C-alpha positions in Angstrom: 62.3 47.1 43.8 59.8 46.1 41.1 56.8 48.3 40.3 54.0 46.8 38.3 51.6 49.1 36.5 48.9 46.7 35.3 46.4 47.9 32.7 48.0 51.2 32.0 45.9 51.5 28.9 42.8 51.7 31.0 43.5 55.3 31.6 45.0 58.0 29.4 48.6 58.8 30.2 47.6 62.4 30.6 45.0 61.5 33.3 47.1 59.0 35.3 48.9 61.7 37.2 52.3 63.4 37.0 54.0 61.0 39.3 53.1 58.0 37.1 54.3 59.9 34.0 57.6 60.6 35.8 58.0 56.9 36.8 57.3 55.8 33.2 59.8 58.3 31.8 62.4 57.3 34.4 62.4 60.7 36.1 61.2 59.4 39.5 62.1 56.2 41.4 65.3 55.8 39.4 66.8 52.4 39.5 63.6 50.4 39.9 62.4 47.7 37.6 59.1 48.8 35.9 56.7 46.4 34.4 53.8 47.8 32.4 50.9 45.7 31.1 48.5 46.8 28.5 46.3 45.5 25.7 48.3 45.3 22.5 46.4 47.9 20.6 46.8 50.6 23.2 48.6 53.9 23.0 51.0 52.7 25.7 53.1 51.1 23.0 53.9 54.5 21.6 56.0 54.9 24.8 58.0 51.8 23.8 58.6 53.4 20.4 60.0 56.4 22.1 62.5 54.0 23.8 61.1 54.7 27.3 61.1 50.9 27.9 64.0 48.6 27.3 62.0 45.6 26.4 58.6 44.8 24.8 57.0 41.4 25.2 53.7 40.5 23.6 51.9 37.5 25.0 49.6 35.8 22.5 47.1 33.0 23.1 46.6 29.7 21.4 46.1 29.3 17.7 43.6 26.8 16.4 46.2 24.1 16.1 47.5 24.8 19.6 44.0 24.4 21.0 43.6 21.0 19.3 47.0 19.8 20.4 46.4 20.8 24.0 43.0 19.3 24.2 44.2 16.0 22.7 47.1 16.0 25.1 45.1 16.4 28.3 41.8 14.5 27.5 40.8 11.1 26.3 40.1 10.8 22.6 36.4 10.7 23.1 36.3 13.7 25.5 38.6 15.7 23.1 36.3 14.9 20.2 33.2 16.0 22.1 34.9 19.3 23.3 36.3 20.2 19.9 32.9 19.6 18.3 31.3 21.9 20.9 34.0 24.5 20.2 33.5 24.3 16.5 29.8 24.8 16.9 30.0 27.9 19.2 32.2 30.9 18.1 32.2 32.2 21.7 33.7 29.0 23.0 36.1 29.1 20.0 37.3 32.5 21.1 37.5 31.7 24.8 39.6 28.6 24.3 42.4 30.6 22.6 43.2 31.8 26.2 45.3 29.0 27.7 43.7 29.4 31.2 40.2 29.0 29.7 41.3 26.1 27.6 42.6 24.4 30.8 39.3 25.0 32.6 37.3 23.6 29.7 39.3 20.5 29.8 38.5 19.9 33.5 
């Protein structure tokens, strides 16, 4: 059994209920796989420091060079130049395109 607690940082651990706290601490539903997602700056990571989790994975988006490489890979030279010019001219687009899914959508 795999239990996924998505967005655990969107509530305080104190407010999320005793059962969730027991699951996270390994006191309830022993033997399950537990996956917890959270934003990287959340207090949830203090639980990892207390060794309540066996593994911590941080998923990061594209860097500027990754964006350029991806766009040039999936688009024609002309299209890539137009898109990159648009991205350079709009900081909101520049921020969005660091998320791989948004980069893909912008290239469609």
